[in-house]
TIROBA-145408 format. One line per 3 residues: number of its first residue (from 1); their letters; for each residue x, y, z of N, C-alpha, C. Coordinates in nm, 3 decimals. Example, Ala and Ser with C-alpha at 12.3 -4.5 7.8 and 13.67 -1.06 7.14 Angstrom:
1) as) 1.319:-0.569:0.780:1.230:-0.450:0.780:1.320:-0.330:0.780; 1.285:-0.225:0.708:1.367:-0.106:0.714:1.290:0.003:0.787
! end
This chain:
1) mge) 2.684:-5.152:-0.021:2.589:-5.043:-0.029:2.593:-4.967:0.102; 2.610:-4.837:0.096:2.621:-4.755:0.215:2.488:-4.731:0.283; 2.497:-4.692:0.408:2.378:-4.662:0.488:2.319:-4.530:0.441
4) rrq) 2.190:-4.529:0.402:2.126:-4.407:0.352:2.012:-4.361:0.439; 1.985:-4.428:0.548:1.874:-4.389:0.634:1.904:-4.258:0.703; 1.802:-4.172:0.711:1.817:-4.044:0.779:1.764:-4.050:0.920
7) hsr) 1.684:-4.149:0.953:1.624:-4.164:1.086:1.664:-4.299:1.142; 1.683:-4.303:1.273:1.716:-4.431:1.335:1.596:-4.524:1.328; 1.624:-4.651:1.313:1.518:-4.751:1.308:1.503:-4.813:1.445
10) qqt) 1.379:-4.848:1.480:1.352:-4.913:1.608:1.303:-5.054:1.580; 1.369:-5.151:1.640:1.322:-5.288:1.625:1.192:-5.301:1.703; 1.099:-5.374:1.646:0.968:-5.385:1.708:0.969:-5.489:1.817
13) glt) 0.922:-5.450:1.937:0.912:-5.542:2.049:0.776:-5.609:2.054; 0.689:-5.574:1.961:0.559:-5.637:1.951:0.538:-5.672:1.804; 0.440:-5.752:1.777:0.413:-5.792:1.639:0.327:-5.686:1.572
16) vev) 0.372:-5.642:1.455:0.293:-5.549:1.374:0.282:-5.610:1.235; 0.162:-5.655:1.201:0.136:-5.713:1.070:0.110:-5.602:0.969; 0.157:-5.621:0.846:0.136:-5.523:0.740:0.053:-5.589:0.631
19) fdr) -0.057:-5.522:0.594:-0.149:-5.574:0.493:-0.165:-5.475:0.379; -0.198:-5.526:0.260:-0.239:-5.444:0.147:-0.384:-5.404:0.174; -0.413:-5.275:0.180:-0.548:-5.229:0.213:-0.650:-5.265:0.106
22) htg) -0.607:-5.285:-0.017:-0.702:-5.313:-0.125:-0.744:-5.460:-0.131; -0.650:-5.550:-0.103:-0.680:-5.693:-0.118:-0.685:-5.767:0.015; -0.631:-5.707:0.121:-0.622:-5.776:0.249:-0.505:-5.871:0.257
25) rsl) -0.425:-5.880:0.150:-0.309:-5.969:0.146:-0.208:-5.928:0.254; -0.156:-6.026:0.325:-0.050:-6.001:0.422:0.080:-5.979:0.346; 0.145:-5.864:0.372:0.273:-5.834:0.310:0.388:-5.883:0.397
28) grl) 0.362:-5.903:0.525:0.464:-5.950:0.618:0.450:-5.882:0.753; 0.554:-5.896:0.835:0.557:-5.835:0.967:0.669:-5.733:0.974; 0.645:-5.624:1.048:0.750:-5.524:1.065:0.870:-5.584:1.135
31) adl) 0.988:-5.556:1.080:1.113:-5.592:1.146:1.172:-5.469:1.213; 1.157:-5.353:1.148:1.195:-5.227:1.209:1.115:-5.114:1.146; 1.122:-4.998:1.212:1.036:-4.886:1.175:1.105:-4.755:1.204
34) sae) 1.086:-4.656:1.116:1.128:-4.519:1.142:1.015:-4.429:1.095; 1.031:-4.299:1.115:0.929:-4.204:1.071:0.918:-4.199:0.919; 1.021:-4.246:0.849:1.022:-4.237:0.703:1.016:-4.371:0.630
37) gfm) 1.025:-4.481:0.703:1.025:-4.609:0.634:1.021:-4.726:0.729; 1.021:-4.845:0.670:1.018:-4.967:0.750:1.074:-5.084:0.670; 1.109:-5.188:0.742:1.152:-5.312:0.682:1.058:-5.421:0.733
40) lcg) 1.022:-5.512:0.645:0.938:-5.622:0.690:0.996:-5.754:0.644; 0.951:-5.859:0.710:0.989:-5.994:0.671:0.861:-6.075:0.652; 0.867:-6.172:0.564:0.750:-6.254:0.539:0.778:-6.363:0.438
43) vdv) 0.679:-6.448:0.421:0.691:-6.561:0.328:0.690:-6.513:0.184; 0.603:-6.416:0.152:0.585:-6.369:0.015:0.592:-6.217:0.014; 0.714:-6.162:0.029:0.729:-6.016:0.037:0.710:-5.953:-0.101
46) pea) 0.666:-5.827:-0.104:0.646:-5.758:-0.232:0.777:-5.742:-0.310; 0.763:-5.722:-0.440:0.878:-5.699:-0.527:0.924:-5.555:-0.514; 1.053:-5.532:-0.541:1.107:-5.397:-0.542:1.038:-5.314:-0.650
49) dsv) 1.040:-5.184:-0.632:0.981:-5.088:-0.726:0.830:-5.107:-0.740; 0.766:-5.141:-0.630:0.619:-5.150:-0.629:0.567:-5.059:-0.519; 0.448:-5.004:-0.540:0.387:-4.910:-0.446:0.266:-4.976:-0.383
52) wdc) 0.252:-4.958:-0.250:0.147:-5.025:-0.174:0.071:-4.929:-0.086; -0.058:-4.955:-0.073:-0.143:-4.885:0.024:-0.151:-4.978:0.144; -0.077:-4.944:0.249:-0.056:-5.036:0.361:-0.144:-5.007:0.481
55) qlv) -0.172:-5.112:0.553:-0.242:-5.108:0.681:-0.153:-5.180:0.781; -0.105:-5.107:0.882:-0.021:-5.165:0.987:-0.110:-5.196:1.106; -0.108:-5.320:1.150:-0.197:-5.365:1.256:-0.116:-5.426:1.370
58) pap) -0.103:-5.354:1.483:-0.032:-5.411:1.598:-0.109:-5.529:1.657; -0.034:-5.629:1.701:-0.094:-5.745:1.768:-0.009:-5.778:1.890; -0.069:-5.782:2.008:-0.211:-5.761:2.033:-0.249:-5.616:2.006
61) pld) -0.380:-5.590:1.982:-0.425:-5.454:1.952:-0.384:-5.355:2.061; -0.348:-5.235:2.018:-0.313:-5.128:2.111:-0.423:-5.024:2.108; -0.491:-5.003:2.220:-0.602:-4.908:2.225:-0.558:-4.769:2.183
64) eig) -0.434:-4.731:2.217:-0.387:-4.596:2.188:-0.361:-4.574:2.040; -0.337:-4.681:1.965:-0.294:-4.665:1.827:-0.394:-4.722:1.726; -0.442:-4.841:1.745:-0.529:-4.903:1.646:-0.450:-4.938:1.521
67) eih) -0.508:-4.911:1.405:-0.442:-4.939:1.277:-0.379:-4.811:1.224; -0.274:-4.827:1.144:-0.208:-4.714:1.080:-0.216:-4.736:0.929; -0.260:-4.633:0.857:-0.272:-4.641:0.712:-0.170:-4.548:0.648
70) lga) -0.099:-4.600:0.545:0.002:-4.520:0.477:0.032:-4.579:0.341; 0.089:-4.497:0.254:0.136:-4.542:0.125:0.286:-4.561:0.131; 0.337:-4.669:0.071:0.480:-4.697:0.079:0.532:-4.754:-0.053
73) dcl) 0.656:-4.717:-0.084:0.726:-4.763:-0.203:0.826:-4.870:-0.159; 0.817:-4.988:-0.218:0.913:-5.095:-0.186:1.043:-5.066:-0.262; 1.148:-5.031:-0.188:1.275:-4.993:-0.249:1.362:-5.113:-0.284
76) wsr) 1.354:-5.217:-0.203:1.432:-5.338:-0.229:1.359:-5.458:-0.172; 1.391:-5.574:-0.226:1.324:-5.696:-0.182:1.418:-5.815:-0.204; 1.422:-5.902:-0.105:1.501:-6.025:-0.116:1.411:-6.142:-0.076
79) agt) 1.377:-6.223:-0.174:1.291:-6.338:-0.148:1.365:-6.439:-0.061; 1.290:-6.509:0.022:1.349:-6.614:0.105:1.379:-6.737:0.021; 1.481:-6.811:0.062:1.516:-6.936:-0.006:1.522:-7.048:0.096
82) dgq) 1.493:-7.167:0.050:1.502:-7.287:0.134:1.424:-7.273:0.265; 1.301:-7.224:0.256:1.216:-7.213:0.373:1.244:-7.091:0.460; 1.336:-7.005:0.418:1.367:-6.884:0.494:1.268:-6.773:0.457
85) lgw) 1.251:-6.677:0.548:1.165:-6.563:0.521:1.235:-6.465:0.427; 1.154:-6.393:0.349:1.206:-6.287:0.265:1.204:-6.155:0.341; 1.273:-6.056:0.286:1.284:-5.924:0.348:1.257:-5.817:0.244
88) agf) 1.201:-5.705:0.286:1.176:-5.594:0.194:1.184:-5.462:0.271; 1.240:-5.360:0.204:1.252:-5.228:0.265:1.163:-5.128:0.194; 1.096:-5.044:0.272:0.997:-4.950:0.220:1.027:-4.807:0.264
91) hii) 0.993:-4.713:0.176:0.996:-4.570:0.208:0.851:-4.523:0.213; 0.814:-4.454:0.321:0.677:-4.402:0.333:0.664:-4.282:0.240; 0.570:-4.289:0.147:0.555:-4.182:0.048:0.424:-4.105:0.062
94) dia) 0.329:-4.158:0.137:0.200:-4.091:0.152:0.143:-4.127:0.289; 0.129:-4.024:0.374:0.074:-4.050:0.507:0.004:-3.924:0.556; -0.117:-3.941:0.605:-0.193:-3.828:0.661:-0.129:-3.787:0.794
97) edq) -0.151:-3.662:0.831:-0.091:-3.609:0.954:-0.129:-3.691:1.077; -0.257:-3.729:1.087:-0.299:-3.807:1.204:-0.234:-3.945:1.207; -0.211:-4.003:1.088:-0.146:-4.134:1.081:0.003:-4.123:1.114
100) ael) 0.066:-4.012:1.072:0.206:-3.988:1.106:0.222:-3.976:1.258; 0.124:-3.914:1.323:0.127:-3.903:1.470:0.118:-4.041:1.534; 0.039:-4.131:1.474:0.030:-4.268:1.526:0.162:-4.342:1.510
103) veq) 0.231:-4.318:1.397:0.363:-4.379:1.378:0.458:-4.329:1.487; 0.453:-4.198:1.515:0.538:-4.142:1.621:0.506:-4.206:1.757; 0.376:-4.225:1.785:0.336:-4.290:1.911:0.390:-4.433:1.917
106) lll) 0.380:-4.504:1.805:0.430:-4.641:1.800:0.582:-4.643:1.822; 0.653:-4.549:1.760:0.798:-4.541:1.779:0.832:-4.517:1.926; 0.757:-4.428:1.991:0.781:-4.402:2.133:0.756:-4.527:2.217
109) mlg) 0.651:-4.602:2.182:0.620:-4.725:2.255:0.729:-4.830:2.236; 0.796:-4.823:2.120:0.903:-4.917:2.090:1.036:-4.873:2.149; 1.035:-4.758:2.216:1.156:-4.712:2.282:1.237:-4.613:2.202
112) gdr) 1.182:-4.566:2.091:1.255:-4.471:2.008:1.236:-4.328:2.054; 1.328:-4.244:2.016:1.316:-4.102:2.043:1.250:-4.035:1.924; 1.173:-3.930:1.951:1.117:-3.852:1.841:1.230:-3.786:1.765
115) epg) 1.216:-3.785:1.635:1.316:-3.717:1.553:1.292:-3.567:1.560; 1.398:-3.487:1.562:1.378:-3.343:1.564:1.308:-3.298:1.438; 1.215:-3.204:1.454:1.135:-3.158:1.341:1.205:-3.054:1.266
! end
């Protein structure tokens, strides 16, 4: 499968937990992030072709960012086997302007460059 990402991904140097905003269920931890999507790893990752209302929570808390809220479509998912973590890739499909600015701030903190507008 060829590379289809339009934005470079930044590996996270801090822990960012991802939760379902409706149930509080942990979806996993960010493995990488871009302005348009993210990949996470976890014990019980979401299934492909599912849509989530996500809450991204940096740990330790970052005063400059707080929590980030966005809607995301799970494009692919690979469950973990034999005690391994699963992986899932998401495309951001719904994000308010102020939340998109927080994602950009987080990317800058992770060492990424802003994508040209």
